[in-house]
BAPA-739100 format. One line per field, with one value per residue (C-alpha): residue number from 1; y, x, z. Coordinates in nm, 2 decimals, always signed. Example, Ala and Ser with C-alpha at 12.3 -4.5 7.8 and 13.67 -1.06 7.14 Angstrom:
BEGIN
k	[1|2] $
py	[-0.45|-0.11] $
px	[+1.23|+1.37] $
pz	[+0.78|+0.71] $
This chain:
BEGIN
k	[1|2|3|4|5|6|7|8|9|10|11|12|13|14|15|16|17|18|19|20|21|22|23|24|25|26|27|28|29|30|31|32|33|34|35|36|37|38|39|40|41|42|43|44|45|46|47|48|49|50|51|52|53|54|55|56|57|58|59|60|61|62|63|64|65|66|67|68|69|70|71|72|73|74|75|76|77|78|79|80|81|82|83|84|85|86|87|88|89|90|91|92|93|94|95|96|97|98|99|100|101|102|103|104|105|106|107|108|109|110|111|112|113|114|115|116|117|118|119|120|121|122|123|124|125|126|127|128|129|130|131|132|133|134|135|136|137|138|139|140|141|142|143|144|145|146|147|148|149|150|151|152|153|154|155|156|157|158|159|160|161|162|163|164|165|166|167|168|169|170|171|172|173|174|175|176|177|178|179|180|181|182|183|184|185|186|187|188|189|190|191|192|193|194|195|196|197|198|199|200|201|202|203|204|205|206|207|208|209|210|211|212|213|214|215|216|217|218|219|220|221|222|223|224|225|226|227|228|229|230|231|232|233|234|235|236|237|238|239|240|241|242|243|244|245|246|247|248|249|250|251|252|253|254|255|256|257|258|259|260|261|262|263|264|265|266|267|268|269|270|271|272|273|274|275|276|277|278|279|280|281|282|283|284|285|286|287|288|289|290|291|292|293|294|295|296|297|298|299|300|301|302|303|304|305|306|307|308|309|310|311|312|313|314|315|316|317|318|319|320|321|322|323|324|325|326|327|328|329|330|331|332|333|334|335|336|337|338|339|340|341|342|343|344|345|346|347|348|349|350|351|352|353|354|355|356|357|358|359|360|361|362|363|364|365|366|367|368|369] $
py	[-0.56|-0.88|-0.74|-0.42|-0.63|-0.82|-0.49|-0.35|-0.67|-0.66|-0.29|-0.37|-0.66|-0.42|-0.17|-0.44|-0.57|-0.23|-0.30|-0.45|-0.45|-0.08|+0.17|+0.54|+0.69|+1.01|+1.09|+1.30|+1.58|+1.75|+1.62|+1.36|+1.14|+1.04|+1.22|+1.57|+1.63|+1.68|+2.01|+1.82|+1.63|+1.70|+1.49|+1.41|+1.16|+0.91|+0.62|+0.31|-0.02|-0.37|-0.67|-0.75|-0.41|-0.27|+0.09|+0.15|+0.48|+0.59|+0.88|+0.96|+1.13|+1.28|+1.48|+1.86|+1.87|+1.90|+1.56|+1.49|+1.24|+1.16|+0.95|+0.84|+0.50|+0.43|+0.23|+0.10|+0.06|-0.10|-0.24|-0.32|-0.57|-0.39|-0.04|+0.24|+0.45|+0.74|+0.54|+0.35|+0.29|+0.66|+0.74|+0.49|+0.63|+0.99|+0.90|+0.73|+1.04|+1.25|+1.04|+1.08|+0.82|+0.85|+0.66|+0.54|+0.43|+0.27|+0.12|-0.24|-0.37|-0.36|-0.12|+0.25|+0.47|+0.19|+0.03|-0.33|-0.50|-0.64|-0.41|-0.52|-0.86|-1.03|-1.26|-1.40|-1.35|-1.01|-0.87|-0.99|-0.84|-0.51|-0.48|-0.57|-0.32|-0.05|-0.15|-0.11|+0.24|+0.35|+0.20|+0.43|+0.75|+0.97|+1.06|+0.69|+0.45|+0.14|-0.08|+0.06|-0.02|-0.17|-0.24|-0.22|-0.45|-0.38|-0.63|-0.86|-0.69|-0.81|-1.16|-1.03|-0.83|-1.14|-1.33|-1.04|-1.04|-1.41|-1.36|-1.04|-1.00|-0.63|-0.59|-0.53|-0.48|-0.57|-0.46|-0.63|-0.47|-0.64|-0.90|-1.14|-1.45|-1.41|-1.76|-1.92|-1.74|-1.78|-2.15|-2.23|-1.97|-1.76|-1.95|-2.24|-2.33|-2.46|-2.64|-2.95|-3.09|-3.08|-2.71|-2.63|-2.84|-2.66|-2.33|-2.43|-2.54|-2.21|-2.01|-2.23|-2.16|-1.79|-1.76|-1.86|-1.69|-1.34|-1.31|-0.93|-0.96|-0.77|-0.87|-0.83|-0.47|-0.39|-0.48|-0.17|-0.12|-0.29|-0.56|-0.54|-0.89|-0.84|-0.97|-0.71|-0.72|-0.65|-0.35|-0.24|-0.26|-0.06|+0.20|+0.25|+0.20|+0.34|+0.65|+0.98|+0.82|+0.61|+0.62|+0.68|+0.67|+0.46|+0.20|-0.13|-0.20|+0.14|+0.06|-0.24|-0.46|-0.71|-0.94|-1.25|-1.46|-1.21|-1.42|-1.76|-1.80|-1.71|-1.99|-2.25|-2.12|-2.11|-1.84|-1.81|-2.14|-1.99|-1.71|-1.91|-1.85|-1.47|-1.35|-0.98|-0.81|-0.87|-0.71|-0.85|-0.61|-0.71|-0.58|-0.78|-0.79|-0.83|-1.12|-1.16|-1.20|-1.57|-1.50|-1.29|-1.52|-1.82|-1.65|-1.54|-1.89|-2.05|-1.80|-1.87|-2.23|-2.38|-2.49|-2.34|-2.42|-2.38|-2.46|-2.82|-2.83|-2.85|-2.73|-2.63|-2.32|-1.98|-1.94|-1.58|-1.54|-1.25|-0.99|-1.13|-0.96|-1.00|-0.69|-0.71|-0.38|-0.39|-0.32|-0.27|-0.43|-0.51|-0.18|+0.02|-0.04|+0.11|+0.46|+0.44|+0.39|+0.65|+0.68|+0.68|+0.43|+0.60|+0.68|+1.06|+1.09|+1.15|+0.94|+0.66|+0.68|+0.30|+0.27|+0.31|+0.51|+0.58|+0.21|+0.14|+0.41|+0.27|-0.07|+0.06|+0.29|-0.01|-0.24|+0.00|+0.12] $
px	[+3.82|+3.63|+3.33|+3.36|+3.37|+3.06|+2.87|+2.97|+2.86|+2.53|+2.48|+2.56|+2.30|+2.04|+2.11|+2.09|+1.76|+1.58|+1.30|+1.52|+1.24|+1.17|+1.28|+1.34|+1.00|+0.98|+0.61|+0.50|+0.28|+0.18|-0.12|+0.03|-0.28|-0.39|-0.72|-0.81|-0.90|-1.27|-1.39|-1.64|-1.38|-1.09|-0.77|-0.47|-0.19|-0.18|+0.03|-0.05|+0.12|+0.00|+0.06|+0.39|+0.53|+0.52|+0.42|+0.14|+0.08|-0.27|-0.47|-0.77|-1.07|-1.37|-1.67|-1.67|-2.03|-2.12|-2.16|-2.51|-2.63|-2.29|-2.01|-1.98|-1.94|-1.60|-1.45|-1.09|-0.98|-0.68|-0.58|-0.52|-0.24|+0.08|-0.08|-0.06|-0.31|-0.26|-0.43|-0.76|-0.80|-0.76|-1.03|-1.27|-1.20|-1.25|-1.58|-1.71|-1.61|-1.81|-2.11|-2.07|-1.83|-1.48|-1.26|-0.90|-0.70|-0.37|-0.06|-0.01|+0.31|+0.62|+0.44|+0.43|+0.50|+0.44|+0.74|+0.86|+1.15|+1.21|+1.00|+0.71|+0.67|+0.35|+0.22|-0.14|-0.11|+0.05|-0.17|-0.49|-0.35|-0.30|-0.68|-0.75|-0.49|-0.67|-0.99|-0.79|-0.69|-1.03|-1.19|-0.97|-1.06|-1.29|-1.51|-1.57|-1.83|-1.63|-1.94|-1.99|-1.68|-1.66|-1.38|-1.33|-1.08|-1.00|-0.85|-0.61|-0.71|-1.07|-0.97|-0.77|-1.07|-1.29|-1.03|-1.02|-1.40|-1.40|-1.14|-1.26|-1.62|-1.57|-1.60|-1.97|-1.98|-1.74|-1.73|-1.49|-1.44|-1.31|-1.15|-0.87|-0.82|-0.44|-0.40|-0.59|-0.42|-0.07|-0.12|-0.34|-0.25|-0.51|-0.84|-0.69|-0.49|-0.20|-0.40|-0.20|+0.08|+0.34|+0.30|+0.31|+0.62|+0.80|+0.70|+0.82|+1.15|+1.20|+1.12|+1.36|+1.63|+1.55|+1.58|+1.95|+2.03|+1.88|+1.60|+1.57|+1.51|+1.20|+0.94|+0.57|+0.53|+0.30|+0.48|+0.63|+0.65|+0.32|+0.33|+0.07|-0.05|-0.09|-0.43|-0.69|-0.67|-0.29|-0.37|-0.62|-0.36|-0.12|-0.39|-0.43|-0.09|+0.14|-0.04|-0.13|-0.46|-0.32|+0.06|+0.23|+0.61|+0.56|+0.34|+0.50|+0.26|+0.35|+0.72|+0.94|+0.68|+0.70|+0.97|+1.00|+0.96|+0.72|+0.41|+0.56|+0.35|+0.03|+0.09|+0.09|-0.22|-0.60|-0.73|-1.09|-1.18|-1.40|-1.57|-1.89|-1.91|-1.90|-2.22|-2.17|-2.28|-2.08|-2.12|-1.90|-1.89|-1.74|-1.74|-1.93|-1.63|-1.36|-1.12|-1.12|-1.50|-1.47|-1.29|-1.58|-1.85|-1.68|-1.62|-1.99|-2.12|-1.88|-1.99|-2.36|-2.38|-2.07|-1.93|-1.81|-1.58|-1.22|-1.29|-1.23|-1.37|-1.74|-1.87|-2.20|-2.39|-2.35|-2.58|-2.66|-2.74|-2.98|-2.70|-2.48|-2.49|-2.33|-2.33|-2.22|-2.16|-2.27|-2.00|-1.72|-1.37|-1.15|-0.97|-1.28|-1.36|-1.03|-1.14|-1.47|-1.31|-1.21|-1.28|-0.99|-0.70|-0.47|-0.70|-0.71|-1.08|-1.39|-1.48|-1.73|-1.84|-1.89|-1.85|-2.19|-2.07|-2.42|-2.50|-2.19|-2.28|-2.63|-2.49|-2.27|-2.54|-2.78|-2.53|-2.33|-2.61] $
pz	[+3.14|+3.06|+3.23|+3.02|+2.70|+2.81|+2.88|+2.54|+2.36|+2.54|+2.44|+2.07|+2.08|+2.22|+1.95|+1.68|+1.82|+1.81|+1.57|+1.29|+1.04|+1.08|+0.81|+0.85|+0.79|+0.59|+0.54|+0.25|+0.38|+0.06|-0.14|-0.39|-0.47|-0.82|-0.76|-0.64|-0.28|-0.24|-0.09|+0.12|+0.33|+0.56|+0.54|+0.76|+0.76|+1.05|+1.18|+1.38|+1.47|+1.39|+1.63|+1.45|+1.55|+1.20|+1.17|+0.91|+0.75|+0.65|+0.52|+0.74|+0.57|+0.75|+0.63|+0.68|+0.79|+1.16|+1.34|+1.44|+1.71|+1.85|+1.69|+1.33|+1.16|+1.02|+0.73|+0.67|+0.31|+0.14|-0.20|-0.47|-0.41|-0.49|-0.50|-0.25|-0.06|-0.30|-0.57|-0.55|-0.18|-0.11|-0.36|-0.20|+0.14|+0.03|-0.15|+0.17|+0.37|+0.13|+0.23|+0.60|+0.72|+0.88|+0.64|+0.66|+0.35|+0.46|+0.31|+0.41|+0.58|+0.36|+0.11|+0.03|+0.33|+0.58|+0.74|+0.73|+0.56|+0.31|+0.09|-0.12|+0.02|+0.15|+0.42|+0.46|+0.84|+0.84|+0.57|+0.75|+1.07|+0.89|+0.84|+1.21|+1.32|+1.11|+1.30|+1.63|+1.52|+1.42|+1.74|+1.95|+1.77|+1.98|+1.69|+1.59|+1.72|+1.78|+1.72|+1.37|+1.17|+0.83|+0.57|+0.20|+0.02|-0.35|-0.59|-0.40|-0.08|-0.14|-0.05|+0.25|+0.36|+0.36|+0.56|+0.81|+0.84|+0.90|+1.18|+1.35|+1.47|+1.53|+1.15|+1.10|+0.72|+0.44|+0.07|-0.17|-0.50|-0.82|-0.59|-0.63|-0.41|-0.39|-0.24|-0.52|-0.81|-0.65|-0.61|-0.92|-1.17|-1.36|-1.42|-1.23|-1.54|-1.32|-1.06|-1.06|-0.84|-1.12|-1.18|-0.82|-0.76|-1.05|-0.90|-0.56|-0.70|-0.88|-0.57|-0.36|-0.61|-0.61|-0.23|-0.25|-0.58|-0.51|-0.25|-0.31|-0.68|-0.80|-1.06|-1.13|-1.21|-1.50|-1.82|-2.00|-2.29|-2.35|-2.62|-2.90|-2.83|-2.45|-2.31|-2.26|-1.88|-1.90|-2.12|-1.86|-1.59|-1.80|-1.87|-1.50|-1.34|-1.61|-1.73|-1.56|-1.47|-1.18|-1.18|-0.85|-0.77|-0.45|-0.62|-0.70|-0.97|-1.14|-1.11|-1.05|-0.89|-0.62|-0.48|-0.69|-0.37|-0.21|-0.25|-0.17|+0.14|-0.05|-0.30|-0.02|+0.16|+0.12|+0.35|+0.25|+0.43|+0.69|+0.50|+0.49|+0.87|+0.84|+1.01|+0.94|+0.62|+0.30|-0.05|-0.33|-0.63|-0.96|-1.32|-1.58|-1.81|-1.54|-1.60|-1.22|-1.19|-1.12|-0.79|-0.66|-0.78|-0.63|-0.30|-0.29|-0.36|-0.12|+0.14|+0.10|-0.03|+0.14|-0.19|-0.52|-0.81|-0.70|-0.34|-0.26|+0.09|+0.12|+0.46|+0.61|+0.47|+0.63|+0.93|+0.83|+0.46|+0.42|+0.45|+0.17|-0.17|-0.51|-0.73|-1.10|-1.27|-1.63|-1.88|-1.63|-1.65|-1.36|-1.35|-1.41|-1.04|-0.93|-1.01|-1.20|-1.54|-1.80|-2.17|-2.42|-2.48|-2.23|-1.95|-2.01|-2.12|-1.92|-1.62|-1.68|-1.32|-1.30|-0.92|-0.75|-0.45|-0.32|-0.33|-0.12|+0.12|+0.15|+0.22|+0.50|+0.63|+0.66|+0.83|+1.05|+1.27] $
């Protein structure tokens, strides 16, 4: 009898240890993006695992034209931070597929249709691994040339893309669009307004209290209703995430946001330390009027000069500088580079077409060859 109890206990332990962070995955098969499917591309939903055993879900896009001269170059896309692949990243992937690339837009760990518990949380390590796992997946596709893979990171995933490019030499070209450095803003506040020990200590105490009080509490979605005195960039977020222009039911930014303690690890990290050693090609694209422009400009100058405002460590300049570019889009705000921007106060007007898709395709074409 004692032996029987021991066997039962062992069986229960095995059941309990079967991927405890996995959720029951129910993937949406119908088209539910915030943009129409292009007639020039084909699309299918795919899954793959990262090195932490988390199953990621993506949308794979490829051009309808016949392949010429063998395999194609490929691009992995993610972002913005708190968004889903049905929003901006899917649009970027589809537009690159229209221009001849195989492109994968994916939901990061803990987000959208991808697995991982608790939901809507973040990790500098796991999120960087997500990009590298996407490169793994693309490298194994029979239609993809594994030596011609690039990535695109949008908003908060711009900084993550740079971190991945610094870590993974298989990434041959990187575009970051309207980027945030999530470690910098989490630790220093916007425009480094809280870059002092006292502010960080108070934030750490609040997070420590929150972990015991209610670690599952959510916060950080776009404020709704929108106050009249909201800063312009908050109004821009509302115009994208909360209107028909960009709303999606699985998007944290469109709904109840992020876990309150979900970016705690980001606040205590600085993960762009080695971007000045990226030898592969990098294009940093920002809007002229974007509140976040200082993130991209600082990352660019740190990458090519070894120093920039907001980066306390001064290191040697990048050994390969001729393939680093900074592109400022005249008149564009932060959210204009999510989808090209729209006229009108509620995002229902005509597209401004502010994203230079052909320029991005030319960059990848030149550097993924």
